[in-house]
C-alpha positions as CSV (number, residue, x, y, z in Angstrom):
1,M,-28.1,246.3,206.9
2,S,-27.6,245.5,203.3
3,P,-29.7,246.3,200.3
4,I,-32.4,243.7,199.4
5,I,-33.6,245.7,196.6
6,R,-31.4,247.6,193.9
7,F,-32.3,249.8,191.1
8,D,-29.1,250.7,188.7
9,G,-29.9,253.3,185.9
10,V,-33.5,251.6,185.4
11,H,-35.9,252.8,182.5
12,K,-39.2,251.5,181.7
13,T,-40.9,252.8,178.4
14,F,-44.1,251.6,177.1
15,G,-44.9,251.9,173.3
16,E,-42.2,253.0,170.7
17,G,-41.7,256.3,168.7
18,P,-43.0,259.7,169.5
19,K,-46.0,258.3,171.4
20,A,-43.7,256.1,173.7
21,V,-44.2,256.7,177.4
22,H,-41.2,256.9,179.8
23,A,-42.9,255.8,182.9
24,V,-39.6,255.3,184.9
25,E,-36.4,257.2,183.9
26,D,-32.8,256.5,185.1
27,V,-33.6,255.5,188.5
28,T,-30.9,254.3,190.9
29,L,-31.8,253.7,194.5
30,D,-31.2,251.0,197.1
31,I,-33.6,249.7,199.5
32,E,-32.0,248.2,202.6
33,E,-33.0,245.0,204.4
34,G,-35.5,245.3,207.2
35,E,-36.6,249.1,206.5
36,I,-39.8,250.6,205.4
37,F,-39.1,252.6,202.3
38,G,-41.5,254.9,200.9
39,V,-42.0,256.0,197.3
40,I,-44.2,259.2,197.1
41,G,-45.3,260.9,193.7
42,Y,-48.3,262.5,192.3
43,S,-50.6,260.6,189.9
44,G,-48.4,259.5,186.8
45,A,-45.0,260.0,188.7
46,G,-44.1,256.3,187.7
47,K,-44.2,254.9,191.2
48,S,-46.6,252.1,190.6
49,T,-44.5,251.1,187.6
50,L,-41.6,251.2,189.9
51,V,-43.1,248.7,192.4
52,R,-44.2,246.4,189.6
53,L,-40.7,246.0,188.4
54,I,-39.8,244.7,191.7
55,N,-41.8,241.8,191.3
56,G,-41.4,241.3,187.7
57,L,-44.8,242.1,186.6
58,E,-43.1,244.6,184.3
59,R,-39.6,244.0,182.9
60,A,-36.9,247.1,182.7
61,T,-36.4,248.5,179.2
62,S,-33.0,249.0,180.3
63,G,-30.9,249.0,183.5
64,T,-30.8,246.3,186.3
65,V,-33.2,245.5,189.1
66,Q,-32.0,243.2,191.7
67,V,-34.1,241.6,194.4
68,D,-32.5,239.6,197.1
69,G,-29.3,238.7,195.1
70,H,-31.6,238.0,191.9
71,T,-31.5,240.2,188.5
72,V,-35.2,240.1,187.7
73,S,-34.8,241.0,184.1
74,A,-32.5,237.9,183.8
75,L,-35.2,235.5,185.2
76,S,-37.4,233.5,183.0
77,E,-41.3,233.3,184.1
78,R,-40.7,230.1,185.6
79,E,-37.8,231.5,187.4
80,L,-39.5,234.5,188.7
81,R,-42.3,232.2,190.5
82,P,-40.2,231.3,193.6
83,L,-39.0,234.8,194.0
84,R,-42.7,236.0,193.9
85,T,-43.3,233.9,196.8
86,D,-41.0,235.9,198.7
87,I,-42.9,239.0,197.7
88,G,-46.1,239.9,199.3
89,M,-48.3,242.5,197.6
90,V,-51.2,244.7,199.5
91,F,-53.5,246.5,197.1
92,Q,-55.5,249.8,197.5
93,Q,-58.7,248.0,196.5
94,F,-58.0,245.1,198.7
95,N,-58.7,242.3,195.8
96,L,-60.5,240.1,198.0
97,F,-62.8,237.1,196.7
98,S,-66.3,238.2,197.4
99,S,-67.7,234.5,197.1
100,K,-64.9,233.2,199.8
101,S,-64.7,233.4,203.5
102,V,-62.0,235.6,205.1
103,A,-60.2,232.4,206.1
104,E,-60.4,231.1,202.6
105,N,-59.1,234.5,201.2
106,V,-56.1,234.3,203.5
107,A,-55.5,230.7,202.6
108,Y,-55.7,230.9,198.9
109,P,-52.1,231.4,198.2
110,L,-51.0,228.5,200.4
111,R,-53.5,226.4,198.2
112,V,-51.9,227.5,195.0
113,A,-48.3,226.7,196.8
114,G,-49.6,223.3,197.4
115,W,-49.7,223.6,201.5
116,D,-51.8,220.4,203.0
117,K,-55.2,221.5,204.7
118,E,-53.8,221.1,208.2
119,R,-50.7,223.4,207.6
120,R,-53.0,225.8,205.8
121,R,-55.4,226.0,208.5
122,A,-52.7,226.6,211.3
123,R,-51.1,229.2,209.2
124,V,-54.5,230.9,208.7
125,A,-55.4,230.8,212.4
126,E,-51.9,232.4,213.1
127,L,-52.5,235.1,210.7
128,L,-55.9,236.1,211.7
129,Q,-54.8,236.5,215.2
130,F,-51.9,238.5,214.2
131,V,-54.2,241.0,212.2
132,G,-56.8,240.9,215.1
133,L,-59.6,239.1,212.9
134,S,-59.7,235.6,214.5
135,D,-63.5,236.3,215.2
136,K,-64.1,236.9,211.3
137,A,-62.7,233.8,210.0
138,Q,-66.2,232.8,208.3
139,A,-67.3,236.0,207.4
140,R,-67.6,237.4,203.9
141,P,-65.6,240.5,202.6
142,A,-68.9,242.1,202.1
143,E,-69.8,242.0,206.0
144,L,-66.4,243.9,206.8
145,S,-65.2,247.3,207.2
146,G,-62.7,249.0,204.7
147,G,-60.2,248.6,207.7
148,Q,-60.9,245.0,208.2
149,K,-60.8,244.2,204.4
150,Q,-57.2,245.7,204.2
151,R,-56.2,243.8,207.4
152,V,-57.3,240.6,205.3
153,G,-55.4,241.6,202.4
154,I,-52.1,242.1,204.7
155,A,-52.8,238.7,206.2
156,R,-53.1,237.0,202.9
157,A,-49.7,239.0,201.6
158,L,-48.2,237.4,204.5
159,A,-49.3,233.9,204.1
160,S,-46.4,232.6,202.4
161,Q,-43.8,234.0,204.7
162,P,-42.2,236.6,202.4
163,K,-39.4,238.6,202.8
164,I,-40.8,241.8,201.0
165,L,-44.2,243.4,201.4
166,L,-45.2,245.7,198.5
167,A,-47.9,248.1,199.6
168,D,-49.7,250.1,196.7
169,E,-51.7,253.1,198.0
170,A,-52.8,250.5,200.5
171,T,-54.6,253.3,202.7
172,S,-55.9,255.7,199.9
173,A,-59.3,254.0,200.1
174,L,-59.6,254.3,204.0
175,D,-60.8,257.1,206.1
176,P,-58.0,258.6,208.5
177,E,-58.6,256.6,211.8
178,T,-58.7,253.7,209.8
179,T,-55.6,254.5,207.9
180,R,-53.8,254.9,211.2
181,E,-54.7,251.5,212.2
182,V,-53.5,249.7,209.2
183,L,-50.3,251.9,209.4
184,G,-49.8,250.8,212.8
185,L,-50.3,247.1,211.7
186,L,-47.6,247.7,208.9
187,R,-45.2,248.9,211.8
188,R,-45.8,245.7,213.6
189,V,-45.3,243.7,210.4
190,N,-42.0,245.5,210.2
191,S,-40.7,245.2,213.8
192,E,-42.1,242.1,214.8
193,L,-41.5,239.9,211.5
194,G,-38.7,241.8,210.1
195,L,-40.0,242.2,206.6
196,T,-38.6,244.9,204.2
197,I,-41.9,247.1,203.2
198,V,-42.0,249.3,200.1
199,V,-44.9,251.7,200.6
200,I,-46.3,253.6,197.3
201,T,-48.3,256.6,198.3
202,H,-49.2,260.1,197.3
203,E,-49.8,261.2,200.9
204,M,-46.7,262.5,202.9
205,D,-48.9,261.8,206.1
206,V,-48.4,258.1,205.7
207,V,-44.7,258.7,204.9
208,K,-44.1,260.8,207.8
209,Y,-46.0,258.1,210.2
210,L,-44.5,254.9,208.6
211,C,-41.4,255.1,206.7
212,H,-37.5,255.2,207.7
213,R,-36.5,256.4,204.2
214,V,-38.2,258.1,201.1
215,A,-37.9,258.5,197.4
216,V,-39.8,261.5,195.8
217,M,-40.8,260.7,191.9
218,E,-41.9,263.2,189.3
219,H,-42.3,262.5,185.7
220,G,-40.6,259.0,186.2
221,R,-37.4,260.3,188.0
222,V,-36.4,260.0,191.5
223,I,-35.9,263.8,192.2
224,E,-35.3,263.4,196.0
225,Q,-34.3,260.6,198.5
226,G,-33.0,260.4,201.8
227,T,-34.2,259.8,205.5
228,V,-37.8,261.0,206.2
229,Y,-36.6,263.6,208.6
230,D,-34.0,264.8,206.2
231,V,-36.4,265.0,203.1
232,F,-39.0,266.9,205.5
233,S,-36.4,269.5,207.3
234,R,-34.5,270.1,203.9
235,P,-36.8,269.6,200.9
236,R,-34.6,270.6,197.7
237,H,-37.0,270.3,195.1
238,E,-40.5,272.1,194.6
239,A,-42.5,269.0,194.3
240,T,-41.1,267.8,197.5
241,R,-41.9,271.0,199.3
242,R,-45.5,270.5,198.1
243,F,-45.6,267.4,199.7
244,V,-44.2,268.5,202.9
245,G,-46.5,271.5,203.0
246,T,-49.6,269.3,202.7
247,S,-48.6,267.1,205.8
248,L,-47.0,269.7,208.3
249,R,-49.4,272.7,207.6
250,D,-47.2,274.7,209.6
251,R,-46.2,277.7,207.6
252,P,-49.0,280.2,206.5
253,S,-50.1,280.7,203.0
254,P,-50.0,284.0,201.5
255,E,-53.5,284.7,202.2
256,V,-53.0,283.9,205.9
257,L,-50.0,286.1,206.2
258,T,-51.9,289.0,204.8
259,R,-54.6,288.4,207.4
260,L,-51.8,288.2,210.2
261,A,-50.4,291.4,209.2
262,A,-53.5,293.1,209.5
263,S,-54.1,292.0,213.0
264,H,-50.7,292.0,214.3
265,P,-48.8,295.1,214.5
266,G,-45.1,293.7,214.5
267,R,-42.8,292.2,211.9
268,L,-44.0,288.8,210.8
269,V,-41.1,286.1,210.5
270,T,-41.3,282.1,210.1
271,V,-38.5,280.1,211.9
272,A,-37.8,276.5,211.4
273,V,-37.9,274.3,214.4
274,Q,-35.5,271.3,214.1
275,E,-33.8,268.9,216.3
276,D,-30.2,269.7,215.1
277,T,-30.8,273.5,215.1
278,G,-32.0,274.0,218.6
279,S,-35.6,273.9,220.3
280,S,-38.3,276.5,220.2
281,A,-37.1,277.6,223.7
282,R,-33.7,278.5,222.2
283,I,-35.3,280.5,219.5
284,M,-37.4,282.5,222.0
285,R,-34.2,282.8,224.4
286,T,-32.5,284.7,221.3
287,F,-35.2,287.4,221.0
288,A,-35.0,287.9,224.8
289,E,-31.4,288.4,225.0
290,R,-31.9,291.0,222.3
291,E,-34.8,292.5,224.0
292,V,-37.0,291.8,221.2
293,D,-40.9,290.6,222.0
294,G,-42.1,287.9,219.9
295,A,-45.6,286.5,219.8
296,I,-46.5,283.4,218.2
297,V,-49.1,283.9,215.8
298,Y,-49.0,280.7,213.5
299,G,-47.0,277.3,213.3
300,G,-47.1,273.8,214.4
301,I,-44.4,271.4,215.6
302,T,-44.9,267.6,215.2
303,E,-42.5,264.4,215.5
304,I,-40.9,262.8,212.7
305,G,-39.2,259.7,213.4
306,E,-39.5,260.5,217.3
307,R,-37.6,263.8,216.5
308,P,-39.2,267.2,216.5
309,F,-39.8,269.3,213.2
310,G,-41.9,272.3,212.4
311,S,-42.2,276.1,212.3
312,L,-43.4,279.1,214.2
313,T,-44.3,282.4,212.9
314,L,-44.0,285.3,215.0
315,S,-45.0,288.8,215.3
316,L,-41.9,290.6,216.5
317,T,-41.9,294.1,218.2
318,G,-39.0,296.1,219.5
319,D,-36.1,298.2,218.1
320,P,-35.8,297.4,214.3
321,A,-32.1,297.0,214.7
322,A,-32.5,294.6,217.5
323,I,-34.8,292.9,215.4
324,D,-32.3,292.7,212.6
325,R,-29.6,291.5,215.0
326,A,-31.7,288.6,216.4
327,L,-32.7,287.4,213.3
328,A,-29.1,287.4,212.1
329,E,-28.1,285.2,214.9
330,L,-31.0,282.9,214.1
331,R,-30.0,282.5,210.7
332,T,-26.6,281.0,212.3
333,F,-28.5,278.0,213.3
334,T,-31.9,277.7,211.6
335,D,-33.7,278.8,208.5
336,V,-35.7,282.3,208.9
337,E,-38.2,283.4,206.3
338,D,-38.8,287.2,206.8
339,Y,-41.5,289.1,205.2
340,P,-40.4,292.4,204.3
341,A,-43.1,293.6,201.8
342,L,-45.7,292.7,204.4
343,A,-43.7,294.8,207.1
344,G,-43.4,297.5,204.5
345,R,-47.0,297.5,204.0
346,E,-47.7,297.9,207.7
347,R,-45.3,300.8,208.2
348,S,-46.9,302.6,205.1
């Protein structure tokens, strides 16, 4: 794969002087052709501005944005039009024409592009079948559920056969079950049609389920980027750790730890479970070989990119020296978090 989108030292500033807003600061990243790339950040992080730089709706203040070999900032508005045809956009609030039918909504960009009637009709039928809405062609948006509206939005974004699809908070207005359906459709768009997809979101669950790689933004900067598995399993920045925590929910909060310490007499530890550091069976075998009993009292293991990841919190009982030796061995191949303050509290 080769980069189809490239940011090189990109800044975007709104306004001037002391009131200037630095929405994007010194962003350098590549998005490979054919991948699903996530950009995650809290409100105000700059992620929506970043995606608008891709299709030239915003121009970089400095640095360069290249899309499919074209330097966006060097193109005139007229020169941008054919490039934008290669970039589809899916919105949070659907942006459908309420007075038009589903078929007319999907056909709209084709009408603007000058496609003839028969060609438009064939393309709309093909797209509605792809998104599973052939029976809704003549319905109005008001007659559709939120998930159906977003599928219409995806069909419309695909109408002109783009190479790139930008999805800006495309599932934020949907319930969890409908979100999974829409994300499944985006997976199909990527795998069956080969589109590069850039997903803007504040939900780590979306990144975990959908994306191949991710960039984490805070205050206009990319603070961390990498494969989804690497970012989940080894978050380096505090903001990233917060995002990961909202998705995995595999580690006990301080309040939960206090309750666990009150109800379990052993020494509490949390052990990471990762594909490249061994399975939960290896962890439990280490305790057994050191004659340490380990009871799982909290945790969870999920799959990220078809690879296991999570953590287990255990209550350990046995000889304190044997527990120390077991934990020392675990630390040679995985992350271990010990809670000596709680253990000390229990012994007192």
